[in-house]
C-alpha positions as a Markdown table, in Angstrom:
| # | Residue | x | y | z |
|---|---|---|---|---|
| 1 | Met | -1.8 | -67.9 | 11.2 |
| 2 | Lys | 1.2 | -66.1 | 9.7 |
| 3 | Ile | -0.5 | -62.7 | 10.3 |
| 4 | Val | -1.1 | -63.6 | 14.0 |
| 5 | Leu | 2.5 | -64.7 | 14.4 |
| 6 | Asn | 3.8 | -61.5 | 12.9 |
| 7 | Leu | 1.6 | -59.5 | 15.2 |
| 8 | Leu | 2.8 | -61.4 | 18.1 |
| 9 | Leu | 6.5 | -60.9 | 17.2 |
| 10 | Ala | 5.8 | -57.2 | 16.7 |
| 11 | Ser | 4.2 | -56.9 | 20.1 |
| 12 | Leu | 7.1 | -58.7 | 21.7 |
| 13 | Leu | 9.6 | -56.4 | 20.0 |
| 14 | Leu | 7.7 | -53.3 | 21.0 |
| 15 | Ala | 7.6 | -54.6 | 24.6 |
| 16 | Ser | 11.3 | -55.3 | 24.5 |
| 17 | Cys | 12.0 | -51.8 | 23.2 |
| 18 | Thr | 9.7 | -50.2 | 25.7 |
| 19 | Ser | 11.4 | -52.1 | 28.5 |
| 20 | Lys | 14.8 | -51.1 | 27.3 |
| 21 | Leu | 13.9 | -47.5 | 27.1 |
| 22 | Gly | 12.4 | -47.6 | 30.6 |
| 23 | Lys | 15.7 | -48.9 | 31.9 |
| 24 | Val | 17.6 | -46.1 | 30.2 |
| 25 | Leu | 15.3 | -43.4 | 31.6 |
| 26 | Lys | 15.5 | -44.8 | 35.1 |
| 27 | Ser | 19.3 | -44.9 | 35.0 |
| 28 | Lys | 21.2 | -42.4 | 37.2 |
| 29 | Asp | 24.2 | -42.5 | 34.9 |
| 30 | Asn | 23.9 | -39.4 | 32.7 |
| 31 | Glu | 26.8 | -40.4 | 30.5 |
| 32 | Tyr | 25.1 | -43.7 | 29.8 |
| 33 | Lys | 21.8 | -41.8 | 29.0 |
| 34 | Leu | 23.6 | -39.5 | 26.6 |
| 35 | Lys | 25.2 | -42.4 | 24.9 |
| 36 | Met | 21.8 | -44.1 | 24.5 |
| 37 | Ala | 20.2 | -40.9 | 23.2 |
| 38 | Glu | 22.9 | -40.7 | 20.6 |
| 39 | Gln | 22.4 | -44.3 | 19.6 |
| 40 | Tyr | 18.6 | -43.9 | 19.3 |
| 41 | Tyr | 19.2 | -40.8 | 17.2 |
| 42 | Ala | 21.7 | -42.5 | 14.9 |
| 43 | Ala | 19.2 | -45.4 | 14.5 |
| 44 | Lys | 16.5 | -42.9 | 13.6 |
| 45 | Lys | 14.4 | -43.9 | 16.6 |
| 46 | Tyr | 13.5 | -40.3 | 17.2 |
| 47 | Thr | 10.7 | -40.8 | 19.7 |
| 48 | Gln | 13.1 | -42.7 | 22.0 |
| 49 | Ala | 15.9 | -40.3 | 21.4 |
| 50 | Gln | 13.7 | -37.3 | 22.2 |
| 51 | Gln | 12.6 | -38.8 | 25.5 |
| 52 | Val | 16.2 | -39.5 | 26.6 |
| 53 | Phe | 17.5 | -36.2 | 25.5 |
| 54 | Glu | 14.7 | -34.5 | 27.5 |
| 55 | Glu | 15.9 | -36.4 | 30.6 |
| 56 | Val | 19.6 | -35.7 | 30.3 |
| 57 | Met | 19.9 | -32.3 | 28.7 |
| 58 | Pro | 19.3 | -30.2 | 31.9 |
| 59 | Phe | 22.5 | -31.8 | 33.4 |
| 60 | Tyr | 24.6 | -30.7 | 30.4 |
| 61 | Lys | 23.3 | -27.2 | 30.1 |
| 62 | Gly | 26.3 | -24.8 | 29.7 |
| 63 | Ser | 28.7 | -27.6 | 28.7 |
| 64 | Asp | 30.4 | -28.0 | 25.4 |
| 65 | Lys | 28.1 | -30.9 | 24.6 |
| 66 | Tyr | 24.9 | -28.9 | 25.1 |
| 67 | Glu | 24.7 | -27.3 | 21.6 |
| 68 | Asp | 25.0 | -30.7 | 19.8 |
| 69 | Met | 22.4 | -32.2 | 22.1 |
| 70 | Phe | 20.0 | -29.4 | 21.5 |
| 71 | Tyr | 20.6 | -29.6 | 17.8 |
| 72 | Lys | 19.7 | -33.3 | 17.7 |
| 73 | Tyr | 16.8 | -32.9 | 20.1 |
| 74 | Thr | 15.3 | -30.2 | 17.8 |
| 75 | Tyr | 15.6 | -32.5 | 14.8 |
| 76 | Cys | 13.9 | -35.3 | 16.8 |
| 77 | Ala | 10.7 | -33.1 | 16.8 |
| 78 | Tyr | 11.2 | -32.3 | 13.1 |
| 79 | Tyr | 11.6 | -35.9 | 11.9 |
| 80 | Gln | 8.5 | -36.9 | 13.9 |
| 81 | Lys | 6.7 | -34.2 | 11.9 |
| 82 | Asp | 5.9 | -32.2 | 15.0 |
| 83 | Tyr | 6.5 | -29.0 | 13.0 |
| 84 | Ile | 4.9 | -26.7 | 15.6 |
| 85 | Asn | 7.3 | -27.8 | 18.3 |
| 86 | Ala | 10.2 | -28.0 | 15.8 |
| 87 | Glu | 9.6 | -24.4 | 14.7 |
| 88 | Ser | 9.8 | -23.2 | 18.3 |
| 89 | Leu | 13.0 | -25.2 | 19.0 |
| 90 | Phe | 14.7 | -24.0 | 15.8 |
| 91 | Lys | 14.0 | -20.5 | 17.0 |
| 92 | Thr | 15.2 | -21.2 | 20.5 |
| 93 | Phe | 18.4 | -22.7 | 19.2 |
| 94 | Thr | 19.3 | -19.5 | 17.3 |
| 95 | Glu | 18.6 | -17.4 | 20.4 |
| 96 | Asn | 20.6 | -19.7 | 22.7 |
| 97 | Phe | 23.6 | -20.2 | 20.3 |
| 98 | Pro | 23.8 | -16.9 | 18.3 |
| 99 | Asn | 27.4 | -17.6 | 17.4 |
| 100 | Ser | 26.9 | -21.1 | 16.2 |
| 101 | Thr | 27.9 | -22.2 | 12.7 |
| 102 | Arg | 24.4 | -23.8 | 12.6 |
| 103 | Val | 22.5 | -20.5 | 12.9 |
| 104 | Glu | 21.8 | -20.1 | 9.2 |
| 105 | Glu | 20.6 | -23.7 | 8.9 |
| 106 | Phe | 18.3 | -23.3 | 11.9 |
| 107 | Glu | 16.9 | -20.0 | 10.7 |
| 108 | Tyr | 16.1 | -21.6 | 7.4 |
| 109 | Met | 14.6 | -24.7 | 9.1 |
| 110 | Arg | 12.4 | -22.5 | 11.2 |
| 111 | Cys | 11.0 | -21.0 | 8.0 |
| 112 | Tyr | 10.7 | -24.5 | 6.5 |
| 113 | Ser | 8.8 | -25.7 | 9.5 |
| 114 | Tyr | 6.1 | -23.1 | 8.8 |
| 115 | Tyr | 6.1 | -24.2 | 5.2 |
| 116 | Lys | 5.5 | -27.8 | 6.3 |
| 117 | Gln | 2.6 | -26.6 | 8.4 |
| 118 | Ser | 0.9 | -25.1 | 5.4 |
| 119 | Pro | -2.5 | -26.9 | 5.0 |
| 120 | Lys | -4.7 | -27.7 | 2.1 |
| 121 | Val | -5.7 | -24.7 | 0.1 |
| 122 | Asp | -9.3 | -24.6 | 1.4 |
| 123 | Leu | -8.1 | -24.2 | 5.0 |
| 124 | Asp | -6.7 | -21.2 | 6.9 |
| 125 | Gln | -3.4 | -20.2 | 5.4 |
| 126 | Thr | -1.9 | -18.3 | 8.3 |
| 127 | Ala | 1.1 | -20.7 | 8.4 |
| 128 | Thr | 1.6 | -20.2 | 4.6 |
| 129 | Ser | 1.7 | -16.4 | 5.0 |
| 130 | Lys | 4.1 | -16.8 | 7.9 |
| 131 | Ala | 6.3 | -19.0 | 5.8 |
| 132 | Ile | 6.5 | -16.4 | 3.0 |
| 133 | Ser | 7.3 | -13.7 | 5.5 |
| 134 | Leu | 10.1 | -15.7 | 7.2 |
| 135 | Met | 11.6 | -16.9 | 3.9 |
| 136 | Gln | 11.7 | -13.3 | 2.6 |
| 137 | Ser | 13.4 | -12.3 | 5.9 |
| 138 | Phe | 15.9 | -15.2 | 5.5 |
| 139 | Ile | 16.8 | -14.2 | 2.0 |
| 140 | Ser | 17.4 | -10.6 | 3.1 |
| 141 | Thr | 19.5 | -11.7 | 6.0 |
| 142 | His | 21.5 | -14.4 | 4.1 |
| 143 | Pro | 21.5 | -13.2 | 0.4 |
| 144 | Glu | 24.6 | -15.3 | -0.4 |
| 145 | Ser | 23.3 | -18.5 | 1.2 |
| 146 | Ser | 23.1 | -21.6 | -0.9 |
| 147 | Arg | 19.5 | -22.0 | 0.4 |
| 148 | Val | 18.2 | -18.8 | -1.2 |
| 149 | Lys | 17.2 | -20.7 | -4.4 |
| 150 | Asp | 15.1 | -23.1 | -2.3 |
| 151 | Ala | 13.7 | -20.3 | -0.2 |
| 152 | Thr | 12.6 | -18.4 | -3.4 |
| 153 | Gly | 11.0 | -21.6 | -4.8 |
| 154 | Ile | 9.0 | -22.0 | -1.5 |
| 155 | Ile | 7.9 | -18.4 | -1.6 |
| 156 | Asp | 6.6 | -18.9 | -5.1 |
| 157 | Glu | 4.8 | -22.1 | -4.2 |
| 158 | Cys | 3.2 | -20.5 | -1.1 |
| 159 | Arg | 2.1 | -17.5 | -3.1 |
| 160 | Ala | 0.5 | -19.7 | -5.7 |
| 161 | Lys | -1.4 | -21.5 | -2.9 |
| 162 | Leu | -2.7 | -18.1 | -1.5 |
| 163 | Glu | -3.6 | -17.0 | -5.0 |
| 164 | Leu | -5.6 | -20.2 | -5.6 |
| 165 | Lys | -7.4 | -19.8 | -2.3 |
| 166 | Glu | -8.3 | -16.2 | -3.2 |
| 167 | Phe | -9.4 | -17.3 | -6.7 |
| 168 | Lys | -11.7 | -20.0 | -5.2 |
| 169 | Gly | -13.3 | -17.4 | -2.9 |
| 170 | Ala | -14.0 | -15.1 | -5.9 |
| 171 | Gln | -15.3 | -18.0 | -8.0 |
| 172 | Leu | -17.6 | -19.0 | -5.1 |
| 173 | Tyr | -19.2 | -15.5 | -5.2 |
| 174 | Tyr | -19.7 | -15.9 | -8.9 |
| 175 | Asp | -21.2 | -19.3 | -8.6 |
| 176 | Leu | -23.7 | -18.1 | -5.9 |
| 177 | Gly | -25.2 | -15.9 | -8.6 |
| 178 | Tyr | -27.1 | -12.7 | -8.1 |
| 179 | Pro | -26.8 | -10.6 | -5.9 |
| 180 | Tyr | -23.2 | -11.8 | -5.5 |
| 181 | Phe | -21.9 | -10.9 | -9.0 |
| 182 | Lys | -20.6 | -7.5 | -7.8 |
| 183 | Ser | -18.8 | -9.1 | -4.9 |
| 184 | Ala | -17.3 | -11.6 | -7.4 |
| 185 | Ala | -16.1 | -8.7 | -9.7 |
| 186 | Val | -14.5 | -6.9 | -6.7 |
| 187 | Ala | -12.8 | -10.2 | -5.6 |
| 188 | Phe | -11.4 | -10.9 | -9.0 |
| 189 | Ala | -10.1 | -7.4 | -9.3 |
| 190 | Ser | -8.4 | -7.8 | -5.9 |
| 191 | Leu | -6.7 | -10.9 | -7.3 |
| 192 | Ile | -5.1 | -8.8 | -10.1 |
| 193 | Glu | -3.9 | -6.2 | -7.6 |
| 194 | Asn | -2.6 | -8.8 | -5.1 |
| 195 | Tyr | -0.8 | -10.9 | -7.7 |
| 196 | Pro | 0.2 | -8.5 | -10.5 |
| 197 | Asp | 2.8 | -11.0 | -11.9 |
| 198 | Ser | 0.3 | -13.8 | -12.2 |
| 199 | Glu | 0.1 | -15.6 | -15.5 |
| 200 | Lys | -3.6 | -15.7 | -15.1 |
| 201 | Ser | -4.1 | -11.9 | -14.8 |
| 202 | Asp | -6.0 | -11.7 | -18.1 |
| 203 | Glu | -8.3 | -14.6 | -17.0 |
| 204 | Tyr | -9.1 | -12.7 | -13.8 |
| 205 | Lys | -9.8 | -9.6 | -15.7 |
| 206 | Leu | -12.2 | -11.5 | -18.0 |
| 207 | Ala | -13.9 | -12.8 | -14.9 |
| 208 | Val | -14.3 | -9.2 | -13.7 |
| 209 | Ile | -16.0 | -8.4 | -16.9 |
| 210 | Lys | -18.3 | -11.4 | -16.9 |
| 211 | Ala | -19.3 | -10.8 | -13.3 |
| 212 | Tyr | -20.1 | -7.1 | -13.9 |
| 213 | Tyr | -22.0 | -8.1 | -17.0 |
| 214 | Lys | -24.1 | -10.6 | -15.0 |
| 215 | Tyr | -24.6 | -8.0 | -12.3 |
| 216 | Ala | -25.9 | -5.5 | -14.9 |
| 217 | Glu | -28.1 | -8.1 | -16.6 |
| 218 | Phe | -29.9 | -9.0 | -13.4 |
| 219 | Ser | -30.3 | -5.5 | -12.1 |
| 220 | Ile | -33.4 | -3.4 | -12.2 |
| 221 | Ile | -33.9 | -1.4 | -15.4 |
| 222 | Asp | -33.1 | 1.9 | -13.8 |
| 223 | Lys | -29.6 | 0.6 | -12.8 |
| 224 | Gln | -28.7 | -1.3 | -15.9 |
| 225 | Arg | -27.3 | 1.4 | -18.1 |
| 226 | Asp | -24.7 | 2.6 | -15.5 |
| 227 | Arg | -23.8 | -1.0 | -14.9 |
| 228 | Phe | -23.4 | -2.0 | -18.5 |
| 229 | Glu | -21.2 | 1.1 | -18.9 |
| 230 | Lys | -19.1 | -0.3 | -16.1 |
| 231 | Val | -18.6 | -3.4 | -18.2 |
| 232 | Leu | -17.5 | -1.3 | -21.2 |
| 233 | Thr | -15.0 | 0.5 | -18.9 |
| 234 | Glu | -13.5 | -2.8 | -17.8 |
| 235 | Cys | -13.4 | -4.0 | -21.4 |
| 236 | Thr | -11.4 | -0.9 | -22.4 |
| 237 | Asp | -9.1 | -1.5 | -19.5 |
| 238 | Phe | -8.6 | -5.1 | -20.6 |
| 239 | Ser | -7.6 | -4.0 | -24.1 |
| 240 | Glu | -5.1 | -1.5 | -22.7 |
| 241 | Arg | -3.5 | -4.0 | -20.3 |
| 242 | Phe | -3.7 | -7.2 | -22.2 |
| 243 | Ala | -3.6 | -6.3 | -25.8 |
| 244 | Glu | -2.0 | -9.6 | -26.8 |
| 245 | Ser | -4.2 | -11.8 | -24.8 |
| 246 | Lys | -6.0 | -14.8 | -26.4 |
| 247 | Leu | -9.1 | -13.8 | -24.4 |
| 248 | Ala | -9.5 | -10.5 | -26.3 |
| 249 | Thr | -12.1 | -12.1 | -28.6 |
| 250 | Glu | -14.3 | -13.1 | -25.7 |
| 251 | Val | -13.9 | -9.7 | -24.1 |
| 252 | Asn | -15.0 | -8.1 | -27.3 |
| 253 | Glu | -18.2 | -10.2 | -27.2 |
| 254 | Tyr | -19.1 | -8.8 | -23.8 |
| 255 | Lys | -18.3 | -5.3 | -25.1 |
| 256 | Ile | -20.8 | -5.8 | -28.0 |
| 257 | Leu | -23.4 | -7.3 | -25.7 |
| 258 | Ser | -23.1 | -4.4 | -23.3 |
| 259 | Glu | -23.3 | -1.8 | -26.1 |
| 260 | Asn | -26.4 | -3.5 | -27.6 |
| 261 | Ser | -28.0 | -3.6 | -24.1 |
| 262 | Ile | -27.4 | 0.1 | -23.7 |
| 263 | Lys | -28.9 | 0.8 | -27.2 |
| 264 | Asn | -31.9 | -1.3 | -26.3 |
| 265 | Leu | -32.4 | 0.6 | -23.1 |
| 266 | Gln | -32.1 | 3.9 | -24.9 |
| 267 | Asn | -34.7 | 2.8 | -27.5 |
| 268 | Glu | -37.0 | 1.7 | -24.7 |
| 269 | Gln | -36.6 | 5.1 | -23.1 |
| 270 | Ile | -37.4 | 6.9 | -26.4 |
| 271 | Lys | -40.6 | 4.7 | -26.8 |
| 272 | Glu | -41.7 | 5.5 | -23.3 |
| 273 | Ala | -41.1 | 9.2 | -23.8 |
| 274 | Ser | -43.1 | 9.2 | -27.1 |
| 275 | Lys | -46.1 | 7.7 | -25.3 |
| 276 | Arg | -46.3 | 10.6 | -22.9 |
């Protein structure tokens, strides 16, 4: 019974609010509409504020009140998590009010809106890449801004997400098995090139070695020697680049396995030759 009563009260309240908003929107008094839009905004009723601002803003365009109205109207979209529309409005604000003291704030918020659109790592990361690009541009344009630290942190976070997505793609190739081991090796190598400062670079290099080893192992005999030698090349490169890595022991194991495989192949060739 209590639940039913609460639902009834909520319905009545919603109907009352809707009725009040309807009266505001039908009013011909623009000053009254602006006052109500401000009240809705102050009360964090952003949906209602947005609707009233939309109605009244055209009448104030060019006035000294227009900038503040546009400012609040833009944040109405942002606070409703309509980040696509908010991004566009943040951009439009900076174009319409290039001399405003709020330009830096809105340039940053445009970048931040792209960041807020960044989806789960498995989905398309166009918004994430755009956020990185815009944040880098913001830092270049406003190097002394108090927001630079936050912008840098967001860039790092977005790059980590892109790195993880790329890693998952490389790992998928590896998990698919032969004949995708070579694709996995190339993908892991690209990770090292694309994210040279990554703390996981030695892990990616080990993954390259493992993938090339598997590729050689599953290859036809005529191709195996060249492919095991490729593993040895990668092992040497690992030792030169990551001499202090904790993964060096595991890399050395693949080096020994590959060397032994090449010796076995050579012995088999000698046996075949002696039979002729």
